C-alpha positions in Angstrom: 111.7 127.6 146.6 109.5 130.1 148.2 111.0 129.2 151.8 114.5 130.1 150.2 113.4 133.7 149.1 111.5 134.1 152.5 114.9 133.4 154.1 117.0 135.6 152.0 114.6 138.7 152.2 114.7 138.1 156.3 118.4 137.8 156.3 118.8 140.9 154.0 115.8 142.9 156.2 118.1 141.7 159.5 121.2 143.2 158.2 119.4 146.8 156.9 118.3 147.1 160.2 122.0 146.8 162.0 123.9 148.0 159.4 122.3 151.1 157.8 123.2 154.6 159.6 123.5 156.6 156.4 123.1 157.6 152.6 126.3 156.1 151.7 127.0 154.4 154.3 126.5 151.5 153.2 129.9 149.5 152.1 129.1 146.9 155.2 125.6 146.0 154.5 126.6 145.6 150.9 129.4 143.5 151.6 127.8 141.2 154.1 124.8 141.0 151.9 126.9 139.9 149.2 128.0 137.6 150.9 125.0 136.2 152.7 123.5 136.0 149.0 126.7 134.0 148.0 126.3 131.1 151.0 122.6 130.9 149.8 124.3 130.1 146.6 126.7 127.5 147.3 124.7 125.9 150.6 121.2 125.6 149.0 122.5 124.2 145.5 125.1 122.0 147.4 121.9 120.3 149.0 119.7 120.2 145.8 122.6 118.6 144.5 122.6 115.8 147.0 119.1 115.3 147.0 119.3 114.3 143.0 121.6 111.7 144.2 119.2 109.9 146.6 115.6 110.6 144.0 113.5 107.4 143.8 111.7 107.8 140.7 112.7 109.1 137.4 109.5 112.0 137.7 111.8 113.2 141.2 114.4 113.7 139.7 112.6 116.0 137.2 110.7 117.7 139.2 114.2 118.9 141.8 116.0 119.1 138.7 113.4 121.9 137.6 114.0 123.4 141.1 117.5 123.4 140.8 117.8 125.1 137.4 114.9 127.5 138.6 116.7 128.2 142.2 120.6 129.1 140.4 118.8 131.4 137.6 117.0 133.2 140.1 120.1 133.4 142.8 122.6 133.9 139.9 120.2 137.3 139.1 119.9 138.5 142.2 123.6 138.4 143.1 124.5 139.7 139.4 121.6 142.9 140.1 123.4 144.0 143.2 125.2 147.3 143.3 128.4 146.8 142.7 129.6 150.1 144.3 130.6 149.0 147.5 131.8 152.0 149.7 133.9 151.3 153.2 134.7 154.7 155.3 132.2 157.4 154.2 129.9 158.5 156.5 128.3 161.8 154.8 125.7 162.0 153.3 123.8 161.3 150.0 126.1 162.6 147.0 123.4 161.5 144.5 123.7 159.7 141.5 127.4 158.0 139.8 128.4 160.1 136.8 131.6 159.0 136.2 134.3 156.4 138.2 137.9 156.4 136.7 141.6 155.8 138.0 143.5 158.7 138.7 147.2 159.7 139.8 146.4 162.4 142.6 149.1 164.0 143.8 148.6 166.4 146.9 149.5 169.9 147.2 149.3 172.1 150.5 147.0 174.9 149.6 148.2 178.8 148.5 147.7 181.5 150.9 144.4 183.7 150.7 145.1 185.9 147.8 147.4 184.0 145.7 146.3 183.9 141.8 145.9 179.8 142.7 144.9 177.4 144.7 148.1 175.2 144.7 150.9 176.7 146.7 153.7 174.3 144.8 154.8 172.4 147.8 153.8 169.1 147.1 152.9 166.9 151.0 154.2 163.0 150.0 154.6 160.7 146.7 151.7 160.7 143.8 149.0 157.6 144.5 146.9 156.0 142.2 143.3 156.1 143.7 140.2 156.0 142.1 137.8 158.8 141.4 134.2 158.7 141.8 132.0 161.5 140.2 128.5 162.2 141.9 125.9 164.8 141.3 126.7 166.0 144.8 130.7 165.9 145.0 134.0 164.0 143.8 135.5 161.3 146.3 138.7 160.1 146.0 139.1 156.2 147.5 141.3 153.1 147.0 140.0 150.1 145.6 140.6 146.8 147.4 138.9 143.1 146.5 138.3 141.1 149.4 139.0 137.9 150.5 135.0 136.9 151.6 133.4 136.5 148.1 135.6 136.0 144.7 136.3 139.3 142.3 133.9 141.1 145.2 136.2 144.9 145.1 135.2 147.4 147.1 136.5 151.3 147.6 137.4 152.7 150.8 137.0 156.2 151.1 139.8 159.0 151.2 138.6 162.5 150.3 135.7 164.3 149.9 134.9 167.4 148.1 131.0 168.4 147.9 130.0 170.1 145.0 129.1 173.1 146.9 132.5 173.8 148.5 134.4 172.5 145.2 137.2 174.7 143.7 138.5 173.2 140.0 140.9 174.5 137.7 141.2 173.1 134.2 144.7 173.1 133.9 147.1 172.5 136.9 150.2 174.9 137.5 152.2 172.0 136.8 151.0 170.7 133.6 148.3 171.0 131.2 147.5 167.6 131.2 146.6 168.2 134.7 143.6 169.3 136.6 143.6 170.9 140.1 140.4 170.0 142.4 140.2 171.5 146.3 137.8 172.3 148.8 137.1 175.9 149.4 135.6 175.5 152.6 137.4 175.0 155.9 137.5 172.1 157.0 139.9 168.7 157.0 140.6 168.7 153.5 141.0 172.7 153.0 144.2 173.0 153.4 145.0 171.1 150.0 145.0 171.2 146.4 144.9 167.6 144.4 146.2 167.7 141.1 144.7 164.8 139.1 145.7 163.1 136.0 143.8 160.3 134.3 145.1 158.3 131.9 142.3 157.8 129.5 142.6 161.3 127.6 138.3 160.9 126.6 137.4 160.2 130.3 139.4 163.4 131.4 137.9 165.6 128.5 134.4 164.3 130.3 135.2 165.0 133.2 136.6 168.3 132.9 133.3 169.3 130.5 131.4 168.3 133.6 133.1 170.3 136.0 133.5 173.3 134.1 129.8 173.2 133.0 128.6 172.9 136.7 131.1 175.2 138.5 132.4 177.7 135.7 
């Protein structure tokens, strides 16, 4: 049992040294770590079950079954306790604690010229997109949600857009609809030329997010 834990710990430490390159740039590490635990979970439990078949005495059988039960319980807790927010493609600084995560319909518009009354120029860029909005203490990430084929039911986010809170522009109501709100980056950069019009279907979540943003920004 202790040998198994040592192997798991050594594997995780090695992965950390190889993959860690930033506060939130942990998608690859977490994905690989979950995969490592999953492999240990299957291989060790299969080995213990095979050992049960060849136990010479009832006493040895009980010992193996007890060890198997303990090992499976421990690995289940390890696997369940892992943070399930796996984020790929983001190499920025840490954004602090995750406060809210929700599905959203995103429309991207070009920013209005300086001095305009609103940030939204009304000129749409492309079609609406279904994304996930992740609201951290330090900013908002807009991401796509994917499911990996490596481990069953393991989902991960792919970063698309990020607006840090220090440059986050916000309007409670969009020029297109009062059911939508707008965010944009007030600083020059990759995203500064866009205004993101956001629709959240869950009214309670929408109101909660608007309340949080209003308190922080307005």
